[in-house]
Backbone as numpy.savetxt, mean C-alpha at the origin, in Angstrom:
# Nx Ny Nz CAx CAy CAz Cx Cy Cz
-13.11 -12.87 0.34 -11.89 -12.07 0.44 -10.68 -12.92 0.07
-9.60 -12.23 -0.28 -8.39 -12.93 -0.70 -7.85 -13.87 0.38
-7.94 -13.45 1.64 -7.42 -14.29 2.71 -8.15 -15.63 2.77
-9.45 -15.62 2.54 -10.20 -16.88 2.50 -9.69 -17.76 1.36
-9.47 -17.15 0.20 -8.98 -17.91 -0.94 -7.60 -18.49 -0.65
-6.73 -17.69 -0.05 -5.37 -18.13 0.21 -5.34 -19.27 1.23
-6.15 -19.15 2.27 -6.17 -20.16 3.32 -7.03 -21.36 2.95
-7.78 -21.23 1.85 -8.66 -22.31 1.37 -9.68 -22.70 2.44
-10.32 -21.66 2.97 -11.38 -21.87 3.95 -12.66 -21.23 3.43
-13.79 -21.58 4.02 -15.08 -21.09 3.57 -15.21 -19.59 3.82
-15.94 -18.92 2.94 -16.12 -17.47 3.04 -16.83 -17.05 4.33
-17.63 -17.94 4.91 -18.37 -17.55 6.10 -17.56 -17.74 7.39
-16.33 -18.23 7.29 -15.49 -18.35 8.48 -14.83 -17.01 8.79
-14.82 -16.64 10.06 -14.26 -15.36 10.48 -12.73 -15.39 10.45
-12.16 -14.32 9.87 -10.70 -14.14 9.88 -10.39 -12.78 10.49
-9.41 -12.75 11.36 -8.92 -11.49 11.91 -7.41 -11.45 11.77
-6.90 -10.31 11.34 -5.47 -10.06 11.35 -5.10 -9.58 12.74
-4.04 -10.12 13.29 -3.67 -9.78 14.67 -3.42 -8.28 14.83
-2.76 -7.66 13.84 -2.45 -6.24 13.92 -3.51 -5.41 13.20
-3.63 -4.14 13.59 -4.69 -3.28 13.06 -4.22 -2.33 11.96
-2.95 -2.38 11.58 -2.45 -1.47 10.56 -1.17 -2.02 9.95
-0.80 -1.47 8.80 0.46 -1.86 8.18 1.64 -1.46 9.06
1.54 -0.31 9.70 2.61 0.13 10.59 2.81 -0.88 11.71
1.71 -1.40 12.26 1.81 -2.40 13.32 2.42 -3.71 12.82
2.31 -3.98 11.51 2.94 -5.17 10.96 4.46 -5.06 10.97
4.96 -3.84 11.18 6.41 -3.64 11.31 6.86 -3.88 12.75
6.11 -3.34 13.71 6.52 -3.44 15.11 5.89 -4.62 15.86
4.77 -5.15 15.36 4.10 -6.35 15.91 3.75 -6.26 17.40
3.09 -5.18 17.84 2.77 -5.07 19.27 1.80 -6.14 19.76
0.78 -6.45 18.95 -0.22 -7.44 19.37 0.31 -8.86 19.17
0.98 -9.08 18.06 1.52 -10.41 17.78 2.45 -10.88 18.90
3.29 -9.99 19.37 4.22 -10.35 20.44 3.46 -10.80 21.70
2.39 -10.09 22.03 1.59 -10.48 23.20 0.91 -11.83 22.99
0.41 -12.04 21.78 -0.29 -13.29 21.48 0.65 -14.48 21.61
1.86 -14.33 21.10 2.81 -15.44 21.14 3.24 -15.77 22.56
3.14 -14.79 23.45 3.52 -15.02 24.85 2.35 -15.50 25.71
1.14 -15.47 25.13 -0.05 -15.73 25.95 -0.40 -17.21 26.08
0.15 -18.05 25.21 -0.18 -19.47 25.29 -1.61 -19.76 24.88
-2.00 -19.32 23.68 -3.36 -19.52 23.19 -3.68 -21.00 23.00
-4.94 -21.34 23.18 -5.41 -22.68 22.90 -5.79 -22.75 21.43
-4.93 -23.37 20.63 -5.09 -23.39 19.18 -5.71 -24.72 18.75
-6.83 -24.62 18.05 -7.53 -25.82 17.59 -6.88 -26.38 16.33
-6.57 -25.49 15.38 -5.91 -25.88 14.13 -4.89 -24.82 13.78
-3.98 -25.17 12.87 -2.97 -24.22 12.42 -2.74 -24.40 10.93
-2.71 -23.28 10.22 -2.40 -23.30 8.79 -1.09 -22.56 8.57
-0.13 -23.24 7.97 1.14 -22.62 7.62 1.00 -21.94 6.26
1.42 -20.67 6.17 1.40 -19.95 4.90 2.86 -19.75 4.49
3.25 -20.38 3.40 4.64 -20.30 2.96 4.71 -19.68 1.57
5.86 -19.09 1.28 6.03 -18.40 0.01 5.99 -19.36 -1.17
5.42 -18.88 -2.27 5.28 -19.71 -3.46 5.86 -19.01 -4.66
6.32 -19.80 -5.61 6.64 -19.31 -6.93 5.64 -19.93 -7.88
5.63 -19.47 -9.11 4.62 -19.94 -10.06 4.65 -21.45 -10.18
3.49 -22.07 -9.98 3.35 -23.49 -10.23 3.56 -24.39 -9.03
3.89 -23.83 -7.83 4.15 -24.72 -6.70 3.22 -24.45 -5.53
2.00 -23.98 -5.82 1.09 -23.58 -4.76 0.71 -24.71 -3.81
0.85 -25.94 -4.21 0.41 -27.03 -3.35 1.54 -27.80 -2.68
2.78 -27.34 -2.85 3.90 -28.06 -2.25 4.01 -27.73 -0.76
4.53 -28.68 -0.02 4.70 -28.50 1.42 6.03 -27.83 1.69
6.03 -26.81 2.60 7.25 -26.13 2.97 7.75 -26.60 4.32
8.99 -26.19 4.66 9.58 -26.60 5.93 9.57 -25.50 6.96
8.92 -24.37 6.66 8.85 -23.27 7.62 9.90 -22.21 7.39
10.95 -22.50 6.60 12.02 -21.53 6.39 11.57 -20.36 5.52
10.55 -20.59 4.69 10.03 -19.52 3.84 8.62 -19.13 4.28
8.36 -19.21 5.56 7.02 -18.96 6.08 6.67 -17.49 6.02
5.52 -17.19 5.42 5.00 -15.82 5.38 4.16 -15.52 6.61
3.50 -16.52 7.14 2.65 -16.30 8.31 1.98 -17.60 8.72
1.16 -17.50 9.75 0.38 -18.64 10.21 -1.03 -18.16 10.53
-1.99 -19.03 10.33 -3.37 -18.77 10.75 -3.73 -19.76 11.84
-4.17 -19.24 12.96 -4.50 -20.07 14.12 -6.02 -20.16 14.25
-6.55 -21.35 14.38 -8.00 -21.53 14.60 -8.23 -21.50 16.11
-8.96 -20.47 16.57 -9.23 -20.30 17.98 -10.68 -20.66 18.28
-10.94 -21.06 19.51 -12.30 -21.33 19.95 -12.78 -20.33 21.00
-11.85 -19.62 21.62 -12.18 -18.62 22.63 -11.47 -17.31 22.30
-12.15 -16.15 22.46 -13.51 -15.95 22.98 -14.60 -16.29 21.97
-14.19 -16.58 20.72 -15.14 -17.01 19.69 -14.36 -17.88 18.71
-15.08 -18.63 17.89 -14.41 -19.46 16.90 -14.05 -18.60 15.70
-12.75 -18.50 15.44 -12.27 -17.66 14.34 -10.85 -18.06 13.99
-10.41 -17.56 12.82 -9.02 -17.71 12.40 -8.29 -16.40 12.71
-7.14 -16.51 13.35 -6.31 -15.35 13.67 -5.01 -15.47 12.87
-4.75 -14.48 12.02 -3.59 -14.53 11.13 -2.44 -13.71 11.71
-1.28 -14.32 11.81 -0.07 -13.67 12.29 0.98 -13.69 11.19
1.72 -12.60 11.04 2.83 -12.57 10.09 3.94 -11.68 10.63
5.18 -12.12 10.41 6.33 -11.28 10.74 7.11 -10.91 9.49
6.48 -11.06 8.33 7.13 -10.88 7.04 7.73 -9.49 6.87
7.13 -8.49 7.50 7.54 -7.10 7.27 8.17 -6.45 8.50
8.47 -7.26 9.50 8.90 -6.71 10.78 10.41 -6.53 10.90
11.17 -7.28 10.14 12.61 -7.22 10.29 13.14 -8.16 11.36
12.25 -8.85 12.07 12.68 -9.87 13.02 11.70 -11.04 12.96
12.20 -12.22 13.25 11.43 -13.44 13.05 10.66 -13.81 14.31
9.61 -13.08 14.58 8.81 -13.31 15.78 8.17 -14.69 15.78
7.84 -15.20 14.60 7.13 -16.48 14.53 8.06 -17.69 14.67
9.36 -17.44 14.77 10.27 -18.57 14.97 9.98 -19.31 16.27
9.37 -18.61 17.23 9.00 -19.26 18.48 7.76 -20.11 18.37
7.16 -20.15 17.17 5.98 -20.97 16.91 6.35 -21.98 15.83
6.99 -23.08 16.20 7.49 -24.03 15.19 6.37 -24.69 14.40
6.67 -25.10 13.18 5.66 -25.82 12.37 5.18 -27.07 13.10
3.89 -27.37 12.94 3.31 -28.55 13.57 3.21 -29.70 12.58
3.53 -30.85 13.05 3.39 -32.03 12.21 1.91 -32.24 11.85
1.65 -32.41 10.57 0.28 -32.66 10.14 -0.55 -31.41 9.93
0.02 -30.23 10.15 -0.75 -29.01 9.95 -0.94 -28.74 8.46
-1.99 -28.04 8.14 -2.28 -27.69 6.76 -1.27 -26.65 6.28
-0.81 -26.80 5.05 0.15 -25.86 4.46 -0.43 -25.32 3.17
-0.40 -23.99 3.01 -0.79 -23.37 1.75 0.38 -22.54 1.26
0.55 -22.52 -0.03 1.64 -21.75 -0.64 1.04 -20.57 -1.39
1.60 -19.39 -1.15 1.04 -18.14 -1.69 2.20 -17.27 -2.15
2.05 -16.62 -3.28 3.03 -15.63 -3.71 3.05 -14.45 -2.73
4.23 -13.90 -2.47 4.35 -12.84 -1.46 3.51 -11.62 -1.83
3.45 -11.27 -3.10 2.68 -10.08 -3.48 1.18 -10.32 -3.29
0.71 -11.52 -3.59 -0.70 -11.85 -3.35 -0.99 -11.85 -1.86
-0.04 -12.34 -1.07 -0.19 -12.34 0.38 -0.36 -10.91 0.89
0.47 -9.98 0.40 0.34 -8.59 0.81 -1.00 -8.01 0.39
-1.46 -8.32 -0.80 -2.77 -7.85 -1.25 -3.87 -8.34 -0.31
-3.75 -9.57 0.15 -4.75 -10.10 1.08 -4.76 -9.34 2.38
-3.59 -9.02 2.92 -3.50 -8.25 4.15 -4.06 -6.84 3.95
-3.66 -6.21 2.85 -4.13 -4.85 2.56 -5.64 -4.83 2.40
-6.19 -5.83 1.70 -7.64 -5.87 1.51 -8.35 -6.02 2.85
-7.85 -6.91 3.73 -8.51 -7.09 5.03 -8.49 -5.79 5.82
-7.36 -5.12 5.84 -7.27 -3.85 6.57 -8.18 -2.79 5.96
-8.25 -2.74 4.63 -9.08 -1.74 3.97 -10.56 -1.99 4.22
-10.98 -3.24 4.09 -12.40 -3.57 4.33 -12.76 -3.31 5.78
-11.86 -3.62 6.70 -12.11 -3.37 8.12 -12.21 -1.88 8.40
-11.34 -1.11 7.76 -11.40 0.35 7.90 -12.71 0.89 7.34
-13.08 0.43 6.15 -14.30 0.88 5.49 -15.54 0.54 6.31
-15.53 -0.59 6.98 -16.68 -1.00 7.79 -16.62 -0.41 9.20
-15.63 0.48 9.43 -15.47 1.22 10.70 -15.19 0.30 11.88
-14.47 -0.80 11.59 -14.10 -1.73 12.66 -13.19 -1.05 13.68
-12.34 -0.12 13.21 -11.37 0.52 14.09 -11.83 1.88 14.61
-13.07 2.26 14.33 -13.54 3.61 14.69 -14.82 3.51 15.51
-14.98 4.43 16.44 -16.24 4.50 17.19 -17.32 5.17 16.37
-16.93 6.15 15.55 -17.88 6.83 14.67 -17.11 7.44 13.53
-17.79 7.69 12.42 -17.15 8.26 11.24 -17.36 9.77 11.21
-16.27 10.56 11.21 -16.42 12.01 11.19 -16.68 12.58 9.81
-16.59 11.74 8.77 -16.75 12.22 7.40 -18.21 12.06 6.98
-18.83 13.17 6.58 -20.27 13.15 6.29 -20.59 13.21 4.80
-19.61 13.54 3.96 -19.89 13.72 2.54 -18.85 12.98 1.71
-19.22 12.63 0.46 -18.25 11.94 -0.41 -17.11 12.87 -0.78
-15.98 12.32 -1.18 -14.82 13.17 -1.51 -15.07 14.02 -2.74
-14.32 15.11 -2.82 -14.42 16.03 -3.94 -14.02 15.33 -5.24
-14.75 15.63 -6.30 -14.42 15.07 -7.61 -14.55 16.17 -8.65
-13.46 16.46 -9.34 -13.43 17.52 -10.35 -13.08 16.88 -11.70
-14.07 16.64 -12.56 -13.81 15.95 -13.83 -12.75 16.63 -14.68
-12.73 17.97 -14.67 -11.76 18.69 -15.49 -10.32 18.36 -15.08
-10.12 18.18 -13.77 -8.79 17.82 -13.31 -8.39 16.44 -13.81
-9.31 15.49 -13.73 -9.03 14.12 -14.16 -8.69 14.10 -15.65
-9.46 14.83 -16.42 -9.23 14.86 -17.87 -7.86 15.46 -18.19
-7.48 16.52 -17.50 -6.18 17.15 -17.74 -5.04 16.21 -17.36
-5.20 15.50 -16.23 -4.17 14.56 -15.81 -4.04 13.40 -16.81
-5.17 12.92 -17.31 -5.11 11.85 -18.30 -4.31 12.29 -19.52
-4.58 13.49 -20.03 -3.86 14.00 -21.20 -2.37 14.09 -20.91
-2.04 14.54 -19.71 -0.65 14.74 -19.35 0.09 13.42 -19.16
-0.56 12.44 -18.52 0.10 11.20 -18.16 0.17 10.19 -19.29
-0.78 10.26 -20.22 -0.89 9.22 -21.25 0.43 8.97 -22.00
1.14 9.99 -22.46 2.39 9.71 -23.20 3.58 9.39 -22.29
3.41 9.53 -20.99 4.54 9.36 -20.08 4.60 7.99 -19.43
3.46 7.47 -18.99 3.44 6.23 -18.22 3.55 5.00 -19.13
4.35 4.02 -18.74 4.50 2.81 -19.56 3.24 1.96 -19.52
2.72 1.62 -20.68 1.49 0.83 -20.76 1.66 -0.48 -20.01
0.69 -0.78 -19.14 0.72 -2.03 -18.40 1.70 -2.07 -17.25
2.34 -0.94 -16.95 3.34 -0.91 -15.89 2.73 -0.93 -14.51
3.54 -1.30 -13.53 3.13 -1.29 -12.12 3.38 0.11 -11.57
2.34 0.73 -11.01 2.41 2.12 -10.58 2.08 2.24 -9.10
2.84 3.06 -8.40 2.55 3.43 -7.01 2.20 4.91 -6.97
1.05 5.22 -6.36 0.69 6.62 -6.13 0.84 6.92 -4.65
1.73 7.84 -4.32 1.92 8.22 -2.93 1.01 9.39 -2.59
0.68 9.50 -1.32 -0.11 10.63 -0.81 -1.37 10.83 -1.66
-2.13 9.74 -1.82 -3.27 9.75 -2.75 -4.47 10.52 -2.21
-4.51 10.78 -0.90 -5.64 11.52 -0.34 -6.96 10.83 -0.60
-7.92 11.59 -1.10 -9.27 11.07 -1.32 -9.40 10.20 -2.56
-8.32 10.07 -3.33 -8.37 9.22 -4.52 -8.89 9.90 -5.77
-9.07 11.24 -5.72 -9.58 11.91 -6.92 -8.62 11.72 -8.10
-7.33 12.04 -7.90 -6.38 11.93 -9.01 -6.17 10.49 -9.43
-6.41 9.55 -8.53 -6.26 8.13 -8.86 -7.15 7.73 -10.02
-8.27 8.44 -10.20 -9.19 8.09 -11.28 -8.56 8.27 -12.65
-7.61 9.21 -12.76 -6.91 9.38 -14.03 -6.08 8.14 -14.35
-5.42 7.58 -13.34 -4.64 6.36 -13.54 -5.55 5.19 -13.93
-6.68 5.07 -13.24 -7.61 3.99 -13.54 -8.18 4.14 -14.95
-8.50 5.37 -15.35 -9.03 5.60 -16.70 -8.02 5.26 -17.79
-6.73 5.33 -17.43 -5.68 5.00 -18.39 -5.34 3.51 -18.38
-6.08 2.74 -17.58 -5.90 1.29 -17.60 -4.97 0.74 -16.54
-4.55 1.59 -15.59 -3.66 1.12 -14.54 -4.46 0.67 -13.32
-3.84 -0.21 -12.54 -4.39 -0.64 -11.26 -3.35 -0.29 -10.19
-3.31 0.98 -9.80 -2.20 1.43 -8.97 -2.30 0.98 -7.53
-1.14 0.80 -6.90 -1.06 0.75 -5.46 -1.15 2.20 -4.98
-1.92 2.44 -3.93 -2.10 3.81 -3.43 -1.86 3.83 -1.93
-1.33 4.95 -1.44 -1.12 5.07 0.01 -1.28 6.51 0.45
-1.71 6.65 1.70 -1.80 7.95 2.35 -1.78 7.70 3.86
-1.27 8.66 4.59 -1.18 8.52 6.03 -2.51 8.79 6.72
-3.42 9.51 6.05 -4.71 9.90 6.62 -5.72 8.77 6.44
-6.03 8.07 7.52 -6.94 6.93 7.43 -8.36 7.35 7.05
-8.77 8.55 7.47 -10.12 9.01 7.11 -10.23 9.27 5.60
-9.17 9.82 5.00 -9.17 10.04 3.55 -9.27 8.70 2.82
-8.47 7.73 3.23 -8.51 6.42 2.59 -9.87 5.77 2.78
-10.41 5.85 3.98 -11.71 5.26 4.26 -12.80 5.88 3.39
-12.81 7.20 3.30 -13.81 7.88 2.49 -13.68 7.51 1.02
-12.44 7.40 0.55 -12.21 7.02 -0.84 -12.68 5.58 -1.10
-12.46 4.70 -0.14 -12.93 3.32 -0.28 -14.45 3.26 -0.32
-15.10 4.00 0.57 -16.57 4.00 0.61 -17.15 4.55 -0.69
-16.42 5.43 -1.36 -16.91 6.03 -2.60 -16.49 5.24 -3.84
-15.74 4.17 -3.64 -15.32 3.34 -4.76 -14.16 3.92 -5.54
-13.46 4.90 -4.99 -12.35 5.54 -5.71 -11.07 4.71 -5.66
-10.92 3.90 -4.61 -9.69 3.12 -4.43 -9.99 1.64 -4.42
-9.02 0.84 -4.85 -9.10 -0.61 -4.84 -8.71 -1.11 -3.45
-9.60 -1.76 -2.71 -9.27 -2.20 -1.35 -8.07 -3.14 -1.28
-7.78 -3.84 -2.36 -6.63 -4.74 -2.36 -5.32 -3.98 -2.49
-5.40 -2.68 -2.82 -4.17 -1.92 -3.07 -4.20 -0.52 -2.43
-5.06 -0.32 -1.45 -5.17 0.98 -0.78 -4.59 0.86 0.62
-3.52 1.58 0.89 -2.78 1.42 2.13 -2.80 2.70 2.97
-3.09 2.56 4.25 -2.89 3.65 5.21 -1.46 3.50 5.70
-0.59 4.40 5.24 0.83 4.21 5.49 1.59 5.50 5.24
2.58 5.76 6.06 3.54 6.83 5.82 4.38 6.44 4.61
4.45 7.31 3.62 5.17 6.99 2.39 6.62 6.60 2.65
7.19 7.11 3.73 8.59 6.81 4.04 8.79 5.37 4.50
7.70 4.66 4.77 7.78 3.27 5.21 7.41 2.27 4.11
7.12 2.78 2.93 6.66 1.88 1.86 7.70 0.85 1.50
8.99 1.19 1.66 10.03 0.23 1.31 10.11 -0.95 2.28
9.32 -0.92 3.34 9.23 -2.10 4.21 8.34 -3.18 3.60
7.55 -2.78 2.59 6.60 -3.71 1.98 6.90 -4.02 0.52
7.74 -3.18 -0.09 8.12 -3.39 -1.50 9.63 -3.20 -1.64
10.27 -3.99 -2.49 11.70 -3.82 -2.71 12.00 -2.55 -3.52
13.22 -2.07 -3.43 13.63 -0.92 -4.22 13.49 -1.23 -5.71
13.11 -0.20 -6.48 12.96 -0.31 -7.93 11.88 -1.31 -8.34
10.89 -1.49 -7.48 9.83 -2.46 -7.78 8.84 -1.93 -8.82
8.55 -0.63 -8.76 7.49 -0.06 -9.60 8.07 0.55 -10.87
7.34 0.38 -11.97 7.74 1.04 -13.21 7.66 2.55 -13.06
6.69 3.03 -12.30 6.56 4.46 -12.07 6.02 4.73 -10.67
6.54 5.77 -10.04 6.01 6.28 -8.78 5.50 7.69 -9.05
4.26 7.96 -8.64 3.65 9.26 -8.92 3.07 9.85 -7.64
2.95 11.16 -7.63 2.29 11.88 -6.55 1.70 13.15 -7.11
0.43 13.39 -6.86 -0.26 14.51 -7.48 -0.58 15.59 -6.46
-0.22 16.82 -6.80 -0.38 17.98 -5.91 0.33 17.75 -4.59
1.62 17.36 -4.67 2.41 17.23 -3.45 2.61 18.63 -2.87
2.60 18.72 -1.56 2.64 20.06 -0.92 1.27 20.41 -0.39
1.00 21.68 -0.16 1.81 22.82 -0.55 3.14 22.83 0.21
4.24 23.07 -0.54 5.58 23.01 0.03 6.03 24.42 0.40
6.50 24.56 1.65 7.06 25.82 2.09 8.39 25.55 2.81
9.03 26.61 3.29 10.33 26.45 3.93 10.26 25.58 5.18
9.12 25.60 5.86 8.99 24.85 7.10 8.82 23.35 6.84
7.96 22.98 5.89 7.67 21.56 5.69 8.50 20.91 4.58
9.34 21.69 3.90 10.13 21.12 2.81 11.02 19.96 3.25
11.71 20.02 4.41 12.51 18.85 4.80 11.70 17.56 4.88
10.45 17.65 5.37 9.60 16.46 5.45 9.21 16.00 4.05
8.77 16.92 3.20 8.39 16.55 1.85 9.58 15.98 1.08
10.75 16.56 1.30 11.95 16.06 0.61 12.22 14.61 0.99
12.10 14.31 2.27 12.31 12.94 2.74 11.28 12.00 2.13
10.02 12.43 2.10 8.95 11.60 1.52 9.21 11.31 0.05
9.55 12.35 -0.72 9.71 12.20 -2.16 10.96 11.40 -2.51
12.04 11.62 -1.79 13.27 10.89 -2.09 13.15 9.42 -1.73
12.54 9.12 -0.58 12.38 7.71 -0.20 11.42 7.00 -1.14
10.38 7.69 -1.58 9.42 7.08 -2.51 10.05 6.85 -3.87
10.89 7.78 -4.31 11.50 7.67 -5.64 12.41 6.47 -5.76
12.97 6.00 -4.64 13.84 4.83 -4.67 13.09 3.55 -5.05
11.77 3.60 -4.99 10.97 2.43 -5.36 10.70 2.36 -6.86
11.09 3.42 -7.59 10.81 3.48 -9.03 11.93 2.82 -9.82
11.53 2.03 -10.79 12.48 1.39 -11.69 12.90 2.34 -12.81
11.94 3.12 -13.31 12.22 3.95 -14.49 11.83 5.41 -14.33
10.70 5.70 -13.68 10.10 7.02 -13.81 9.43 7.48 -12.53
9.56 8.77 -12.21 8.78 9.39 -11.14 8.12 10.65 -11.71
6.91 10.91 -11.27 6.17 12.10 -11.69 5.51 12.71 -10.47
5.84 13.95 -10.17 5.22 14.66 -9.05 4.66 15.98 -9.56
3.36 16.19 -9.37 2.77 17.45 -9.79 2.63 18.38 -8.60
2.65 19.69 -8.88 2.56 20.72 -7.85 1.66 21.84 -8.34
1.41 22.76 -7.43 0.62 23.94 -7.80 1.50 25.02 -8.41
2.72 25.20 -7.89 3.59 26.29 -8.34 4.87 25.76 -8.97
5.49 26.60 -9.79 6.77 26.25 -10.41 7.86 26.14 -9.34
7.81 27.00 -8.34 8.82 26.97 -7.28 8.86 25.60 -6.60
7.68 25.04 -6.32 7.63 23.73 -5.68 8.23 22.66 -6.59
7.89 22.70 -7.87 8.40 21.71 -8.81 9.92 21.82 -8.95
10.45 23.03 -8.93 11.90 23.22 -9.01 12.61 22.66 -7.78
12.01 22.85 -6.61 12.59 22.26 -5.40 12.66 20.74 -5.50
11.58 20.15 -5.98 11.53 18.70 -6.12 12.59 18.23 -7.12
12.69 18.92 -8.26 13.66 18.54 -9.29 15.09 18.64 -8.77
15.38 19.69 -8.04 16.74 19.84 -7.49 17.07 18.68 -6.54
16.10 18.30 -5.72 16.33 17.20 -4.78 16.54 15.88 -5.53
15.72 15.62 -6.55 15.86 14.38 -7.32 17.19 14.33 -8.06
17.59 15.45 -8.65 18.86 15.50 -9.37 20.04 15.22 -8.45
19.92 15.61 -7.19 21.01 15.40 -6.24 21.21 13.92 -5.93
20.22 13.09 -6.24 20.33 11.65 -5.98 20.73 10.87 -7.22
20.95 11.56 -8.34 21.38 10.88 -9.55 20.29 10.67 -10.57
19.06 11.03 -10.25 18.01 10.97 -11.25 18.16 12.16 -12.21
17.62 12.03 -13.40 17.55 13.16 -14.33 16.14 13.73 -14.25
16.01 14.91 -13.66 14.68 15.50 -13.42 14.53 16.80 -14.18
13.35 16.99 -14.73 13.03 18.23 -15.43 11.66 18.74 -14.97
11.48 20.05 -15.09 10.22 20.69 -14.70 9.48 21.11 -15.94
8.21 20.78 -16.00 7.38 21.14 -17.16 6.10 21.80 -16.66
5.58 22.72 -17.48 4.31 23.37 -17.16 3.16 22.50 -17.65
2.06 22.53 -16.90 0.88 21.74 -17.27 -0.38 22.56 -16.95
-0.51 23.75 -17.55 -1.64 24.62 -17.21 -2.96 24.10 -17.77
-4.05 24.48 -17.10 -5.38 24.21 -17.62 -6.28 25.39 -17.29
-7.52 25.31 -17.71 -8.45 26.43 -17.52 -8.79 26.67 -16.05
-8.74 25.60 -15.24 -9.05 25.76 -13.83 -7.98 26.56 -13.10
-6.73 26.30 -13.44 -5.63 27.01 -12.82 -5.42 26.67 -11.35
-5.85 25.47 -10.93 -5.79 25.09 -9.52 -4.91 23.87 -9.30
-5.19 22.80 -10.05 -4.53 21.52 -9.79 -3.42 21.23 -10.79
-2.33 20.63 -10.30 -1.32 20.01 -11.17 -0.79 20.96 -12.24
-0.58 22.22 -11.89 -0.17 23.22 -12.88 1.28 23.06 -13.33
2.08 22.42 -12.48 3.48 22.16 -12.81 3.79 20.71 -12.45
4.83 20.18 -13.07 5.21 18.80 -12.79 6.72 18.67 -12.85
7.21 17.79 -11.98 8.60 17.36 -12.04 8.62 15.93 -12.53
9.31 15.70 -13.63 9.42 14.37 -14.21 10.86 13.90 -14.03
11.03 12.81 -13.30 12.36 12.28 -13.05 12.52 10.92 -13.69
13.66 10.73 -14.32 13.96 9.44 -14.97 15.21 8.85 -14.34
15.16 7.55 -14.13 16.29 6.84 -13.54 17.38 6.67 -14.56
18.59 7.14 -14.25 19.73 6.97 -15.14 20.18 5.52 -15.12
20.38 4.94 -16.30 20.80 3.54 -16.38 22.10 3.43 -17.16
């Protein structure tokens, strides 16, 4: 796993992330308890931020991404703590140790390592007593083919893409077929887990997360494109929630947002909301023989 590579430890050594979700990495409920408990730490690895070419330099703790603690009780394992996404420096109470091992890691690679550990743990049902999902996710080839045709002339080749509300990962296959390696997120952990078990999502980039919190892990305008497929169904009751999701997600786009819907009315609502924030949004029809998925789309471009 990436965390083993980053910490430069053997693959057979156990690693646990102190928190069980990305949301918990914001509030740090377990980390706070651990720091107050006075653990008996055998070894400590400092993880500090790196830029290209300085992976082996020693840091002073000011750019610390996290720490890995080698514990002997209740079992011998590495416990990884990070306050990188919390908004407060919880690890400041754990000063760097003289002679401790230091590894330098790029922040984006560090996040991939955390996401991969959480995804693999979810997939292996570490956080569940039993799996309620009995069948693989739905896959409709005709939908994927139609999305590929629609997206090919729109998405920038080689660009960084975020797919919000990815669900079971069916539409993600269109992005993968076009050569993208998208970051994906959905609030439904069972959907993400099922997609991971079916190989539809990349564990290094599959996040169980409320889309409105994505900006805690990525800076604004980080992605070349932000996409969401079959957002909704949108009605008068849930539109305020969807509006908040779509507007907060769109702030992460550098150039382009694409949201597909079932009806023209939904796409027009989305376009009106995007235009109110200064984006240039248009609604286009995208019919196919199925007449079910992605029939309309709102395409928003960032004014520069």
